[in-house]
C-alpha positions as CSV (number, residue, x, y, z in Angstrom):
1,M,-31.7,29.7,-47.2
2,H,-34.8,31.3,-47.6
3,F,-34.2,33.9,-45.2
4,K,-30.8,34.8,-47.0
5,F,-33.3,34.8,-50.2
6,L,-35.8,37.1,-48.9
7,T,-33.0,39.2,-47.3
8,I,-31.1,39.7,-50.9
9,F,-34.6,40.0,-53.0
10,I,-35.8,43.0,-50.5
11,L,-31.9,44.3,-50.9
12,V,-32.3,44.2,-54.7
13,M,-35.9,46.1,-54.7
14,F,-34.8,48.5,-52.5
15,I,-31.8,49.9,-54.1
16,F,-34.2,49.6,-57.6
17,E,-37.0,51.7,-55.7
18,E,-34.1,54.6,-54.8
19,G,-32.9,54.6,-58.3
20,S,-36.0,54.8,-60.3
21,A,-37.7,57.4,-57.4
22,Q,-35.0,59.3,-58.1
23,P,-34.6,60.7,-61.3
24,T,-31.1,62.8,-61.6
25,R,-31.8,65.0,-64.9
26,L,-34.7,67.2,-66.1
27,R,-35.5,65.0,-69.3
28,H,-36.0,61.7,-66.8
29,L,-39.1,64.0,-65.6
30,G,-40.3,64.4,-69.2
31,I,-39.1,68.2,-69.4
32,T,-37.0,69.0,-72.4
33,P,-36.8,73.0,-72.7
34,G,-35.3,74.6,-75.9
35,V,-35.9,73.7,-79.4
36,L,-32.4,72.3,-80.3
37,S,-31.1,69.0,-80.1
38,T,-28.6,67.5,-77.4
39,G,-25.4,66.2,-77.5
40,P,-24.8,62.8,-77.4
41,L,-24.3,63.0,-73.3
42,N,-26.3,66.5,-73.0
43,A,-23.2,67.8,-70.9
44,I,-20.1,70.0,-71.6
45,T,-18.1,67.2,-72.4
46,D,-19.8,66.6,-75.3
47,V,-17.6,69.4,-76.9
48,A,-14.4,67.7,-78.1
49,G,-11.7,67.7,-75.5
50,V,-13.4,68.8,-72.4
51,R,-12.7,67.3,-69.3
52,V,-14.1,67.9,-65.9
53,G,-13.2,66.5,-63.0
54,Q,-14.7,66.9,-59.3
55,V,-13.9,65.8,-55.4
56,T,-16.6,66.2,-52.9
57,L,-15.8,66.7,-49.5
58,I,-18.4,65.4,-46.8
59,R,-17.2,65.2,-43.3
60,G,-18.7,65.4,-39.9
61,D,-22.0,67.7,-40.0
62,S,-20.0,70.8,-41.3
63,I,-18.1,70.1,-44.3
64,R,-20.0,70.3,-47.4
65,T,-18.3,71.9,-50.0
66,G,-15.7,70.8,-53.0
67,V,-14.0,71.3,-56.0
68,T,-14.9,71.1,-59.9
69,A,-12.0,71.6,-62.4
70,I,-12.8,71.5,-66.2
71,L,-9.8,71.4,-68.7
72,P,-10.3,73.1,-72.3
73,H,-7.9,70.4,-73.9
74,G,-6.4,67.5,-72.7
75,G,-2.7,68.9,-73.3
76,N,-0.7,71.4,-71.8
77,V,-3.2,74.4,-71.6
78,F,-0.4,77.1,-70.8
79,Q,1.4,76.1,-74.2
80,E,-1.4,75.9,-76.2
81,K,-3.7,78.7,-74.5
82,V,-7.6,79.0,-76.1
83,P,-9.3,81.9,-76.9
84,A,-11.6,82.9,-74.1
85,A,-13.3,85.6,-72.5
86,I,-15.3,86.8,-69.2
87,Y,-19.3,88.3,-68.6
88,I,-19.8,89.7,-65.5
89,G,-23.8,89.7,-64.8
90,N,-23.5,91.3,-61.5
91,G,-19.8,91.6,-60.2
92,F,-20.4,90.7,-56.2
93,G,-17.9,88.0,-56.2
94,K,-14.4,86.7,-56.0
95,L,-13.3,85.5,-59.9
96,M,-9.5,85.3,-60.1
97,G,-7.7,85.7,-63.2
98,I,-10.5,87.5,-65.2
99,S,-8.4,91.0,-65.9
100,Q,-5.5,88.8,-68.1
101,V,-8.4,86.7,-69.6
102,Q,-10.1,90.4,-70.4
103,E,-6.7,92.0,-71.6
104,L,-5.5,89.1,-73.8
105,G,-8.5,86.9,-74.9
106,N,-7.5,83.8,-73.5
107,I,-7.1,81.3,-70.9
108,E,-3.8,79.2,-69.9
109,T,-4.8,77.1,-66.8
110,P,-7.6,74.7,-66.0
111,I,-10.7,76.7,-65.3
112,V,-11.3,75.7,-61.2
113,L,-14.3,76.6,-59.0
114,T,-14.8,76.1,-55.5
115,N,-16.0,77.7,-52.3
116,T,-15.4,81.6,-52.0
117,L,-12.7,81.3,-49.2
118,S,-10.9,78.7,-50.8
119,V,-9.9,80.8,-54.0
120,P,-6.6,81.6,-53.0
121,T,-5.8,77.7,-51.8
122,A,-7.1,76.6,-55.7
123,A,-5.2,79.2,-57.4
124,S,-2.2,78.1,-55.4
125,A,-3.0,74.3,-56.4
126,V,-3.5,75.4,-59.9
127,I,0.1,77.6,-60.3
128,D,1.5,74.4,-58.9
129,Y,-0.1,72.0,-61.4
130,T,1.0,74.2,-64.3
131,L,4.7,75.1,-63.6
132,A,5.0,71.0,-62.7
133,L,4.2,70.3,-66.2
134,P,6.7,69.3,-69.0
135,G,7.9,72.0,-71.2
136,N,7.0,74.7,-68.8
137,E,9.9,74.5,-66.8
138,E,11.0,78.2,-67.7
139,V,7.5,79.8,-67.0
140,R,7.7,82.5,-64.5
141,S,4.0,83.7,-64.7
142,V,0.8,82.2,-64.3
143,N,-2.8,83.6,-64.7
144,P,-5.0,80.9,-62.8
145,V,-8.3,81.1,-63.4
146,V,-10.8,80.4,-60.0
147,G,-14.8,80.8,-59.8
148,E,-16.4,80.7,-56.9
149,T,-19.8,80.4,-55.0
150,N,-20.1,81.3,-51.1
151,D,-21.6,77.5,-49.9
152,G,-21.2,79.3,-46.2
153,Y,-24.9,78.1,-45.2
154,L,-24.6,74.3,-45.5
155,N,-20.5,74.3,-45.4
156,D,-17.9,75.7,-42.4
157,I,-17.0,78.2,-44.8
158,R,-14.2,79.8,-42.4
159,G,-12.9,76.4,-41.8
160,R,-11.3,76.8,-45.3
161,H,-11.4,72.7,-45.7
162,V,-10.5,72.5,-49.5
163,K,-6.6,71.7,-49.6
164,A,-4.1,72.2,-52.5
165,A,-4.3,68.6,-52.8
166,D,-8.1,68.3,-53.3
167,V,-7.9,71.2,-56.6
168,L,-4.7,69.0,-58.3
169,E,-7.1,65.6,-57.5
170,A,-10.0,67.1,-59.4
171,I,-7.7,68.4,-62.1
172,Q,-5.7,65.3,-62.5
173,K,-8.7,63.0,-62.7
174,A,-10.6,65.2,-65.1
175,G,-12.1,62.8,-67.7
176,S,-14.3,63.2,-70.9
177,G,-17.5,61.0,-69.9
178,P,-20.6,61.8,-68.3
179,V,-20.2,64.8,-65.5
180,K,-21.8,63.9,-61.7
181,E,-24.3,66.8,-61.1
182,G,-26.3,68.1,-57.6
183,N,-24.3,67.8,-54.4
184,V,-20.9,67.3,-55.8
185,G,-17.5,69.2,-56.3
186,A,-17.7,72.8,-56.0
187,G,-21.6,72.5,-56.0
188,T,-21.8,70.6,-52.8
189,G,-22.5,72.7,-50.4
190,T,-24.7,75.3,-52.4
191,V,-28.3,77.1,-52.4
192,C,-30.6,77.8,-55.3
193,F,-34.2,79.4,-55.4
194,G,-34.3,78.0,-51.4
195,W,-34.0,74.5,-52.7
196,K,-30.6,72.3,-53.0
197,G,-28.5,73.8,-55.8
198,G,-25.2,72.2,-57.0
199,I,-23.1,71.2,-60.4
200,G,-25.8,70.9,-63.5
201,T,-24.4,70.5,-67.1
202,A,-26.3,70.5,-70.6
203,S,-25.3,71.1,-74.3
204,R,-26.7,71.7,-77.4
205,R,-25.8,70.7,-80.9
206,L,-26.5,72.6,-84.3
207,P,-27.7,71.2,-87.8
208,E,-25.0,70.2,-89.8
209,H,-26.2,73.0,-92.2
210,L,-25.6,75.6,-89.3
211,G,-22.0,74.1,-88.6
212,G,-23.1,71.4,-86.7
213,Y,-21.3,73.1,-84.0
214,T,-21.5,72.1,-79.9
215,V,-22.0,74.4,-77.3
216,G,-21.6,72.6,-73.5
217,V,-22.4,74.2,-70.1
218,L,-21.5,73.5,-67.0
219,V,-23.1,75.6,-63.9
220,Q,-22.4,76.0,-60.0
221,S,-26.2,76.9,-59.0
222,N,-25.9,79.0,-55.4
223,F,-28.6,81.8,-56.5
224,G,-32.2,83.1,-55.9
225,G,-35.1,84.3,-57.8
226,V,-38.5,83.1,-58.7
227,L,-38.1,79.7,-60.0
228,S,-39.6,79.0,-63.6
229,V,-38.9,75.4,-65.2
230,D,-39.7,75.7,-69.0
231,G,-41.3,78.4,-68.9
232,K,-43.7,77.2,-65.8
233,P,-44.0,79.1,-62.7
234,V,-42.8,76.4,-60.4
235,G,-41.6,78.8,-57.6
236,K,-44.9,81.3,-57.5
237,N,-47.0,78.0,-57.7
238,S,-45.1,76.3,-54.8
239,G,-45.4,79.4,-52.6
240,K,-41.2,79.6,-52.3
241,F,-40.0,82.0,-54.0
242,Y,-37.6,85.5,-53.5
243,L,-39.5,87.7,-51.3
244,S,-42.5,85.6,-50.2
245,G,-41.1,85.1,-46.7
246,K,-41.3,81.3,-46.6
247,L,-37.6,81.5,-48.0
248,N,-35.1,82.0,-44.9
249,D,-32.0,83.5,-47.8
250,S,-32.0,86.8,-49.1
251,G,-32.1,85.4,-52.9
252,D,-28.1,86.6,-52.6
253,G,-25.6,84.2,-53.8
254,S,-23.5,83.0,-56.7
255,C,-23.3,81.8,-60.2
256,M,-20.8,80.3,-62.1
257,I,-21.8,79.8,-65.6
258,V,-18.6,77.9,-67.7
259,V,-19.4,77.5,-71.6
260,A,-17.6,75.8,-74.3
261,T,-18.2,75.6,-78.2
262,N,-15.6,74.1,-80.6
263,A,-17.1,76.5,-83.1
264,P,-14.2,78.8,-84.2
265,L,-14.9,82.7,-82.3
266,D,-12.2,85.0,-81.0
267,A,-12.7,86.8,-78.0
268,R,-14.8,89.5,-78.8
269,N,-17.5,86.8,-80.2
270,L,-17.3,84.5,-77.0
271,E,-18.0,87.5,-74.9
272,R,-20.9,88.1,-77.1
273,L,-21.9,84.4,-76.5
274,A,-21.0,84.6,-73.0
275,K,-23.8,87.3,-72.5
276,R,-26.3,85.1,-73.4
277,A,-25.7,82.5,-70.7
278,M,-27.2,85.2,-68.4
279,L,-31.1,85.1,-70.6
280,G,-30.5,81.1,-69.9
281,L,-30.7,82.3,-66.3
282,A,-33.2,84.7,-66.7
283,R,-34.9,81.9,-67.8
284,T,-35.2,80.1,-64.7
285,G,-36.2,83.0,-63.0
286,G,-32.7,84.1,-61.7
287,I,-32.8,87.6,-60.9
288,A,-28.8,88.5,-60.1
289,T,-29.5,90.1,-57.0
290,N,-27.3,92.6,-54.9
291,G,-25.3,90.1,-53.5
292,S,-25.0,87.4,-56.5
293,G,-21.5,87.1,-58.1
294,D,-22.8,86.0,-61.9
295,Y,-19.8,85.3,-64.3
296,V,-19.8,83.6,-67.2
297,I,-16.4,81.9,-68.7
298,A,-16.7,80.9,-71.9
299,F,-14.0,79.1,-74.3
300,S,-13.3,78.0,-78.1
301,T,-11.8,74.3,-78.5
302,A,-11.1,75.1,-81.9
303,E,-7.6,73.9,-82.7
304,G,-7.0,76.6,-85.2
305,L,-7.6,79.0,-82.8
306,R,-5.3,78.0,-79.8
307,V,-2.6,80.2,-79.0
308,P,1.1,79.3,-78.5
309,Y,3.0,80.1,-75.8
310,N,5.9,80.5,-78.0
311,P,4.6,81.4,-81.3
312,E,6.9,80.9,-84.8
313,T,5.3,83.9,-86.7
314,P,4.0,87.5,-85.1
315,F,0.8,87.2,-87.1
316,A,-2.3,85.0,-85.7
317,E,-4.3,82.8,-88.0
318,G,-7.0,81.0,-88.4
319,K,-10.8,81.1,-89.0
320,V,-13.3,82.8,-87.2
321,L,-17.4,82.9,-87.6
322,H,-18.7,86.3,-89.0
323,N,-21.2,87.8,-86.4
324,D,-23.6,87.2,-89.1
325,S,-23.3,83.2,-88.0
326,M,-23.8,84.1,-84.7
327,S,-27.5,84.0,-83.5
328,P,-27.6,80.1,-83.6
329,L,-25.1,80.0,-81.0
330,F,-26.6,82.1,-79.1
331,L,-29.8,80.0,-78.8
332,A,-27.7,76.9,-78.1
333,C,-26.1,78.6,-75.1
334,V,-29.5,80.2,-73.8
335,E,-30.8,77.0,-73.8
336,A,-28.1,75.0,-72.4
337,T,-27.5,77.1,-69.7
338,E,-31.2,77.1,-68.6
339,E,-31.2,73.3,-68.5
340,A,-27.6,73.3,-67.2
341,I,-29.2,75.0,-63.9
342,L,-32.6,73.0,-63.6
343,N,-30.4,69.9,-63.9
344,S,-28.2,71.1,-60.8
345,L,-31.6,71.3,-58.9
346,V,-33.2,68.1,-60.1
347,A,-29.9,66.2,-59.3
348,A,-29.3,67.5,-55.9
349,Q,-30.6,65.7,-52.9
350,T,-31.7,67.6,-49.3
351,M,-28.8,67.9,-47.1
352,S,-28.2,68.8,-43.7
353,G,-25.0,70.3,-42.5
354,Y,-23.0,73.8,-40.9
355,K,-25.0,74.1,-37.8
356,G,-27.7,71.6,-38.4
357,R,-29.3,73.3,-40.8
358,K,-31.3,71.8,-43.9
359,V,-31.9,72.3,-47.4
360,E,-34.5,70.3,-49.2
361,A,-34.1,69.3,-52.6
362,L,-36.5,70.3,-55.2
363,P,-39.5,67.9,-54.9
364,H,-39.6,66.5,-58.5
365,E,-43.5,66.2,-57.7
366,L,-44.2,70.4,-58.3
367,L,-42.6,69.6,-62.1
368,K,-44.6,66.5,-63.1
369,D,-47.5,68.5,-61.7
């Protein structure tokens, strides 16, 4: 009996120590970047209606990849499209669906993130999902939006292990609660600033006198530069940064950034909002290198601005914010993007993968110091 009790006690203490020694978010370390308040979850799902689903693929010693799906609302997105825009920070990427979003100013499918060589598979799955929805029986054209980063350092990317079933699972399991971060979904095999990257999210809420709007951001971090955390030169102080000679990467990679807001914005001001996400990336020390695909997808969930597939009138209706009301939203986007990227690093854990390669997690001690 005493042996059994001791075994249970040790197991419980081990779990406690593991959990307490590995905070999963930046704010658990006492670091609170920015001046605006976060939403309740400090996640993209703080924007009402937005849902996130993820599938993580970790198999054997070489498969380290996955899928992250973002749904603008819980209905039929094709029948009720949302205003949207895409901004290109640096175009070394394979973002599918960009031209129609830029032309028409809306998104009509879930947004899916995955690895570079799985974009066609993911797009096919999104089309299958959309065509199968009730009410879409006569649909003959679908514009899937699929973003990517290249996880080929840790993942056997040429094996193209992401299947249509994985994408459909991510979409179908999407929920509105807390979002898992770090080595999950499309961030399973990514690398950021030479440390383990991943999925990260954050949000900001404006004061009521400024509309009370929420801006939520989700990132797939896989890029390089000189890491800065809340203005502190962590990369420089650690000696691991782009051009330091201590990293086995060139600083290239990519960063997919998805921005959601309930503020009533049209496509033009959504693009202006998306541009500010790149300032958030810059605040973390990202430099958008030549080989980095840095894209921002922004959309509004404001119900009065949804675009019906079969409009009953030739006129588009709905109030949108004036340009003069945009600056607080710009700040919210910058802050949420910065924190989402840092959350992706703090939550990520050391990972070994393809060809025995290993990428260390960002030591939390560097941030505490």
